[in-house]
C-alpha positions in Angstrom: 0.2 -0.1 -0.5 1.1 3.5 -0.5 1.2 4.7 3.0 3.4 1.4 4.1 5.6 3.7 6.0 2.9 5.1 8.5 4.0 4.0 12.3 2.0 6.2 14.8 -1.7 7.0 15.0 -1.5 10.6 13.6 0.3 9.7 10.6 -2.8 8.6 9.3 -3.5 12.1 9.2 -0.3 13.7 8.2 0.7 10.8 5.5 -2.6 11.8 3.6 -2.2 15.6 3.9 1.2 15.2 1.7 -0.3 12.8 -0.5 -4.2 13.8 -0.8 -3.9 17.6 0.5 -7.6 18.8 -1.3 -9.2 15.4 -0.8 -12.1 15.4 2.0 -11.4 13.8 5.4 -14.2 14.9 7.6 -17.7 16.1 6.7 -20.1 17.1 9.5 -23.6 18.6 8.8 -22.8 21.1 5.9 -19.4 21.6 6.7 -16.0 19.8 5.2 -12.2 19.6 6.4 -9.7 18.3 3.5 -6.5 16.1 4.8 -4.7 19.5 4.7 -7.2 21.7 6.7 -7.5 18.4 9.1 -3.5 18.0 9.4 -3.4 21.9 10.2 -6.1 21.6 12.7 -4.5 18.7 14.9 -0.8 19.9 14.4 -2.0 23.3 15.7 -4.2 21.9 18.7 -1.1 19.8 19.4 1.5 22.2 19.6 -1.2 24.6 21.9 -1.6 21.4 24.4 2.1 21.4 24.6 2.1 25.2 25.1 -0.4 24.3 28.1 1.9 22.1 30.1 1.2 18.7 28.4 3.7 16.1 29.4 4.4 12.6 27.6 2.0 10.1 28.5 -0.6 13.0 30.0 -4.5 11.9 29.6 -6.2 13.7 27.2 -10.3 13.1 27.9 -12.6 14.0 25.0 -16.2 14.2 26.4 -18.0 15.3 23.3 -20.5 14.3 20.4 -19.3 13.8 17.4 -17.9 17.3 15.7 -14.7 18.2 14.3 -13.4 19.4 17.6 -13.9 15.7 19.1 -11.3 14.5 16.0 -9.1 17.3 16.3 -8.9 16.8 20.4 -8.3 13.1 19.4 -6.0 12.9 17.1 -3.8 16.2 18.4 -3.4 14.3 21.9 -1.7 11.7 20.5 0.4 14.2 18.2 1.4 15.9 21.0 2.7 13.1 22.7 -0.4 12.3 25.1 -2.8 9.7 25.0 -6.3 10.3 23.9 -9.2 9.2 26.4 -12.3 9.5 24.3 -15.7 9.5 26.6 -19.1 8.2 25.2 -21.3 11.2 25.1 -23.8 9.6 26.5 -22.6 8.6 29.7 -23.6 10.8 33.1 -21.4 12.0 35.6 -20.7 9.6 37.8 -19.1 7.8 35.0 -17.5 10.3 33.9 -16.0 11.0 37.1 -14.5 7.4 37.3 -12.9 7.3 34.1 -11.2 10.7 35.1 -9.9 9.3 38.0 -8.8 6.2 37.2 -6.9 7.2 34.0 -5.9 10.3 35.8 -6.7 12.7 33.4 -5.2 16.1 33.0 -6.8 17.7 30.4 -10.7 17.5 29.5 -12.2 19.2 26.3 -15.8 19.3 26.0 -18.4 21.9 25.7 -19.6 24.6 28.6 -22.8 23.1 28.7 -21.7 19.4 29.8 -19.1 21.0 32.0 -22.1 22.7 33.8 -23.7 19.2 34.6 -19.9 17.9 35.6 -19.3 20.8 38.0 -19.7 18.7 41.0 -17.4 15.7 40.5 -14.7 17.8 38.8 -13.4 18.8 42.1 -13.1 15.0 42.6 -10.5 14.3 40.0 -7.4 15.8 42.1 -5.2 15.1 38.5 -7.8 17.3 36.6 -5.4 20.5 35.7 -7.3 22.1 32.6 -10.4 22.1 31.1 -11.0 23.0 27.4 -14.3 24.2 26.0 -15.6 24.2 22.7 -18.6 26.4 23.7 -21.0 27.9 26.1 -18.9 28.7 28.9 -21.1 31.6 30.2 -21.6 31.4 33.7 -19.4 28.4 34.5 -17.8 27.8 37.5 -14.8 25.6 38.2 -13.3 24.2 41.3 -10.2 26.4 42.6 -7.6 25.6 41.0 -8.9 24.0 37.7 -7.6 26.6 34.5 -10.2 26.5 31.7 -9.3 27.7 28.1 -11.9 28.4 25.1 -11.2 26.4 22.2 -10.8 29.9 20.1 -8.4 31.6 22.2 -6.0 28.3 22.0 -4.1 30.5 19.2 -3.3 33.0 21.6 -1.2 30.0 23.7 2.2 30.0 23.2 2.8 26.6 21.3 5.5 24.0 22.4 7.8 21.4 20.9 5.3 18.2 21.0 7.1 15.1 22.6 8.8 12.4 19.8 6.8 8.9 20.1 7.5 5.7 19.1 5.2 3.3 18.0 5.3 1.1 21.3 3.9 4.0 23.3 0.0 5.1 24.2 -1.8 6.6 21.9 -5.3 6.0 23.6 -7.0 4.4 26.5 -10.7 3.2 25.8 -13.0 2.3 28.2 -14.8 -1.0 28.6 -16.9 -2.8 31.1 -16.2 -6.1 32.7 -18.3 -8.5 34.5 -17.5 -7.1 38.0 -16.5 -4.0 39.1 -16.4 -0.7 37.1 -15.2 0.1 33.5 -11.7 -0.9 33.2 -9.0 1.5 30.6 -7.8 -0.7 27.9 -4.5 0.9 26.7 -3.4 1.1 22.9 -0.4 1.8 21.5 0.0 3.7 18.3 1.2 -0.1 16.9 -1.8 -1.6 17.8 -4.3 1.0 16.2 -2.3 1.4 12.9 -2.1 -2.3 12.6 -5.8 -2.5 13.3 -6.4 0.2 10.7 -4.5 -1.8 8.0 -6.1 -5.3 8.7 -9.4 -3.7 8.1 -8.7 -1.5 5.3 -7.3 -4.6 3.8 -10.2 -6.9 3.9 -12.9 -4.3 3.1 -10.9 -3.3 0.6 -10.9 0.3 0.9 -9.6 2.7 -0.8 -9.5 6.7 -1.2 -13.1 6.6 -3.1 -14.7 5.2 -0.2 -16.8 7.7 2.6 -17.9 6.1 5.8 -20.3 7.0 8.1 -19.3 7.3 11.3 -22.6 6.2 13.4 -21.4 4.5 16.4 -19.6 6.2 19.5 -15.9 7.2 19.2 -15.3 5.8 22.7 -16.4 2.5 21.2 -13.6 0.7 19.3 -15.8 -0.4 16.8 -16.7 3.1 16.0 -13.5 5.1 16.3 -12.0 2.2 13.9 -14.1 4.1 11.3 -12.0 7.0 11.3 -8.4 5.2 11.5 -9.6 2.9 9.1 -10.8 5.4 6.3 -7.7 7.3 6.7 -5.2 4.2 6.2 -6.9 4.1 2.9 -7.1 8.1 2.4 -11.0 7.8 2.3 -13.6 10.3 4.0 -15.7 9.4 7.5 -18.7 11.7 7.5 -20.1 12.2 11.3 -23.5 11.8 12.6 -24.7 11.3 16.1 -27.3 8.6 15.6 -30.9 9.7 16.9 -33.5 8.5 14.0 -32.8 6.1 11.8 -34.0 7.5 8.8 -31.5 10.1 9.6 -29.0 7.3 8.5 -30.6 7.1 5.2 -30.4 10.4 4.5 -26.8 10.8 5.7 -25.9 8.0 2.9 -27.5 9.9 0.1 -26.5 13.2 1.2 -22.9 12.4 1.5 -22.6 9.6 -0.7 -21.8 7.1 1.8 -19.9 3.5 0.6 -19.6 2.0 4.0 -21.5 1.7 7.5 -20.6 -0.1 10.2 -23.0 -0.7 13.1 -24.3 -2.9 15.9 -27.1 -5.5 15.3 -29.7 -3.0 17.1 -29.4 -0.4 14.7 -29.2 -2.5 11.5 -33.3 -4.0 12.8 -34.1 -0.6 12.5 -32.8 0.6 9.3 -33.2 -3.3 7.8 -37.2 -1.9 8.1 -36.9 1.3 6.2 -37.0 2.0 2.7 -33.5 2.5 1.6 -34.0 5.1 -1.5 -32.1 4.5 -5.0 -29.7 6.8 -4.5 -28.3 5.1 -1.0 -28.5 1.5 -2.3 -26.2 2.6 -5.3 -23.8 4.6 -3.0 -23.6 1.7 -0.3 -20.4 -0.8 -1.3 -20.5 -2.7 2.3 -22.1 -3.2 5.5 -20.4 -4.4 8.7 -22.1 -5.4 11.6 -20.5 -6.9 15.2 -21.5 -6.3 18.9 -23.7 -9.5 18.9 -25.4 -12.0 16.3 -26.9 -10.2 13.7 -30.6 -11.9 12.9 -31.1 -13.5 9.6 -34.4 -12.0 9.2 -32.7 -8.4 9.6 -29.8 -9.8 6.9 -32.5 -11.2 4.3 -34.3 -7.5 4.5 -31.0 -5.7 4.2 -29.9 -7.8 1.4 -33.5 -7.5 -0.5 -32.8 -3.9 0.0 -29.5 -3.1 -0.9 -28.8 -5.9 -3.3 -25.2 -4.8 -4.4 -23.9 -4.0 -0.7 -21.6 -6.9 0.7 -22.4 -7.2 4.1 -19.4 -8.6 6.6 -20.8 -10.0 10.1 -17.8 -9.1 12.3 -16.8 -10.1 15.9 -14.4 -8.0 18.3 -13.1 -6.9 22.0 -11.5 -3.7 22.6 -8.5 -5.7 24.3 -7.6 -6.8 20.5 -9.7 -3.8 18.6 -11.0 -5.8 15.9 -10.6 -10.0 15.6 -12.5 -11.6 13.1 -15.0 -11.5 10.4 -17.5 -13.4 8.2 -16.7 -12.7 4.3 -20.3 -11.9 2.2 -19.8 -15.1 0.2 -20.2 -17.0 3.7 -23.4 -15.7 5.3 -25.7 -18.2 3.9 -23.1 -21.4 4.0 -22.2 -20.6 7.6 -25.2 -19.6 9.2 -23.9 -18.5 12.8 -20.6 -18.1 12.2 -18.8 -15.1 13.6 -16.0 -15.7 11.2 -12.3 -16.2 10.8 -8.8 -14.0 11.7 -8.3 -10.8 10.2 -5.3 -10.5 8.2 -2.2 -10.8 10.9 -4.3 -12.5 13.3 -4.0 -15.7 14.8 -7.4 -17.3 16.9 -7.3 -19.8 18.5 -9.7 -22.4 20.8 -8.1 -23.7 23.8 -8.8 -25.8 26.9 -8.7 -24.9 30.0 -4.8 -26.0 30.0 -3.9 -24.2 26.8 -3.8 -27.0 24.4 -5.7 -26.5 21.5 -9.2 -27.2 20.9 -10.0 -30.2 18.1 -12.4 -29.1 15.3 -16.0 -28.3 16.8 -14.8 -29.0 19.8 -15.8 -25.9 22.4 -13.0 -23.6 24.2 -12.2 -20.4 25.3 -10.9 -17.9 22.9 -7.6 -16.5 22.6 -6.3 -14.0 19.9 -2.7 -13.1 19.8 -0.9 -10.9 17.2 -0.2 -7.0 16.9 -3.4 -6.0 17.6 -3.4 -7.0 21.7 -3.6 -3.8 23.8 -0.9 -3.4 26.6 -3.4 -4.2 29.6 -5.9 -2.4 31.8 -5.0 0.9 32.9 -3.4 0.8 36.2 -5.0 -2.3 36.9 -2.5 -5.4 37.0 -4.9 -7.6 38.5 -7.5 -7.7 36.1 -4.4 -7.5 33.3 -3.3 -10.6 34.5 -6.5 -12.3 34.6 -6.9 -11.7 30.6 -3.8 -11.3 29.2 -1.8 -14.0 29.4 1.2 -16.2 27.6 -0.1 -16.8 24.4 -0.5 -20.7 24.0 2.1 -22.3 22.1 5.1 -20.3 22.8 8.4 -22.2 23.0 9.6 -22.1 26.8 13.2 -21.1 25.9 11.5 -17.4 25.1 12.3 -15.3 28.1 9.8 -12.9 27.6 7.2 -14.3 25.8 4.3 -13.0 23.6 0.8 -11.7 25.6 -2.4 -12.9 24.0 -6.0 -11.9 24.9 -7.7 -14.9 26.8 -11.2 -13.1 25.2 -13.4 -15.2 28.1 -16.2 -16.0 25.2 -16.5 -20.1 24.4 -16.3 -20.6 20.8 -15.7 -23.8 18.6 -13.8 -23.3 15.5 -14.5 -26.1 12.3 -11.9 -27.7 10.4 -11.6 -24.3 7.8 -11.3 -22.2 10.7 -14.2 -20.5 11.0 -15.5 -19.4 14.6 -19.1 -19.9 16.7 -20.0 -18.6 19.5 -21.1 -21.0 22.4 -21.4 -18.8 25.7 -19.7 -16.2 27.3 -17.7 -17.5 30.7 -18.8 -14.7 32.9 -22.1 -12.6 33.6 -21.1 -10.0 31.1 -24.5 -8.2 29.5 -24.1 -7.4 25.8 -27.1 -4.6 25.1 -27.7 -2.6 22.0 -23.7 -3.7 21.4 -22.3 -1.9 24.5 -20.9 -4.4 27.2 -22.5 -3.6 30.3 -21.7 -5.0 34.1 -24.5 -5.9 35.9 -22.4 -4.7 39.4 -22.3 -1.6 37.7 -25.9 -1.3 37.1 -26.7 -2.5 40.6 -24.0 -0.2 42.4 -26.2 2.7 41.1 -29.2 1.4 41.9 -28.2 0.4 45.3 -26.9 4.5 45.9 -30.4 5.1 45.3 -31.4 4.0 49.3 -34.3 2.4 47.5 -33.7 -1.1 47.9 -31.6 -3.5 49.9 -30.6 -6.0 47.4 -30.7 -5.8 43.5 -29.2 -7.8 40.7 -29.3 -7.2 37.0 -29.1 -10.3 34.5 -29.1 -10.4 30.6 -31.9 -11.9 29.2 -32.6 -12.3 25.3 -34.5 -9.8 23.3 -35.2 -9.9 19.7 -34.0 -6.5 18.8 -31.3 -5.4 21.9 -29.6 -8.9 21.5 -29.7 -8.6 25.7 -32.0 -6.8 27.6 -31.1 -5.7 31.4 -33.9 -7.3 33.9 -33.3 -5.6 37.5 -34.9 -7.5 40.0 -35.1 -5.6 43.5 -35.4 -6.1 47.3 -36.8 -3.1 49.0 -35.0 -1.1 51.4 -38.1 -0.3 53.7 -41.0 -2.4 55.2 -43.2 -0.5 53.2 -41.8 -1.4 49.9 -41.0 0.7 46.7 -42.5 1.5 43.5 -40.7 0.0 40.5 -41.5 3.6 38.9 -39.2 5.6 41.5 -36.4 3.0 40.7 -37.0 3.5 37.0 -37.1 7.0 37.2 -33.7 7.0 39.6 -32.0 4.9 36.7 -32.5 6.9 33.8 -31.3 10.1 36.0 -28.2 8.4 36.7 -27.4 5.8 34.1 -27.1 6.3 30.4 -30.0 5.1 28.2 -28.2 1.7 27.4 -27.6 0.9 30.7 -31.6 1.7 31.9 -33.1 -2.1 32.9 -35.9 -2.5 30.1 -37.6 -4.5 33.1 -37.5 -3.6 36.8 -39.7 -6.1 39.3 -39.6 -5.9 42.9 -39.2 -8.6 44.4 -39.0 -9.5 48.3 -37.8 -13.2 47.5 -34.7 -13.4 45.6 -33.5 -17.2 45.0 -29.8 -17.8 46.7 -27.3 -20.5 46.2 -26.2 -23.0 49.2 -23.5 -19.7 50.1 -26.4 -17.5 50.5 -25.6 -15.7 47.3 -28.2 -14.7 44.8 -28.8 -17.1 42.2 -28.0 -15.6 39.1 -28.3 -18.7 37.5 -31.4 -19.7 38.1 -32.9 -16.4 37.7 -31.5 -16.1 34.2 -33.4 -19.4 33.4 -36.5 -18.4 34.8 -36.4 -14.8 32.9 -34.5 -16.6 29.7 -38.0 -16.1 27.7 -39.0 -12.9 29.2 -39.1 -10.7 26.3 -40.1 -13.5 23.5 -43.5 -14.4 25.3 -46.3 -12.6 24.5 -47.0 -9.8 26.9 -49.3 -10.4 29.5 -49.6 -6.7 30.4 
């Protein structure tokens, strides 16, 4: 490929600014930035960050909807020698505060309106030094010692040289939920992110003629990879904050979109809409990941977009992307999540690390250049998930680390993978991984319940939906509507339980713990049975 010399994340933009300076790089609403313009904005912001005192490896959080400043801030942090930490704009202040504290964020890029919502928690983030505000700073009061800077006034900051980087250095930290506890930060190097961009661009056959629609949050590895993959090939990206399904189809027509990546719940909604001829004509491919896509959804999409290739994919943040199912195999291999991406090895292994025979279930292990550097400041959980790659010769003093996914799969004789189950209690809803503990802790904080348990239950549109069962804190009981209102106030939309039930007699195992397995069996068909309400 033309851009084989790219080693660092921000070189994706810098290289194309030299090779294709006038080509569109970023589209938003009715505005656009060429590669030359985007590179100039990124370079200026990086120098300004350094002028504000950014040190090498300082974390820079971006808490914004999809807009130019979010992309400039992300690439600018990496260019400066810092570490970009994109935060899902759907998160509420308590979840944002956890991320800011957990990875010791020094700089926060956000809007004045969002910063006002965070005002009460910013004082709880001792490492935070500066807030950079894109707009709406009027009337904002910040804790003592916390500096604020208007985005448009950064040009007055004396620039300073950026810090030198190599490909093994940190580029970004992405937060993902685990089965227990708070979300953890996955540390990705420049090499991880460039390798993922190259590998994905390879099998999707991306080129400078492609324009991708960024539907998913940029805090999500699957969403962020739309930028890196497109820029590796010299293509453009159109930003859209997903609200209504019809807006996606309108954007396809407006920008001449050639590729979309989304999670099954979004495709479920898009598949039942009418795609105009202009949209069908421009769409070269689509990808789906974050859970199994329904066959009926795929059939409707193929009928509406007969000339569009459909790729089913599988990935985890700890390895960015892992597998894809070629479009030609969708009918012949129903239920498969595909085979390894280029330059990736996927293995299904037994408890002792030996490889399973074809069609024998085991744990999926991912090795290769996409494997992350572990969880930020969390050696215990890192040691659980990042372990010696199976089959490494014993004589290697520093063996390669692989990601042990926790997903139970089997692999057929041709190398195609089929999902069996998860070993942990992770809930996968609307394409997001949600920790039951995280939901339960928020509900406990309400003071309304003495016990609460969140479980994931199969749902025809969401993949899984969250069911919350609660024991009231008072003998007077508690209204389910009160718990719902508290959840709506304190949790992002995708974490709000779809069903809440107050139950004074939760099942328990012999150790006295709530029996989650029994609850999952009891509610397994809750959303697939006809409603009795």
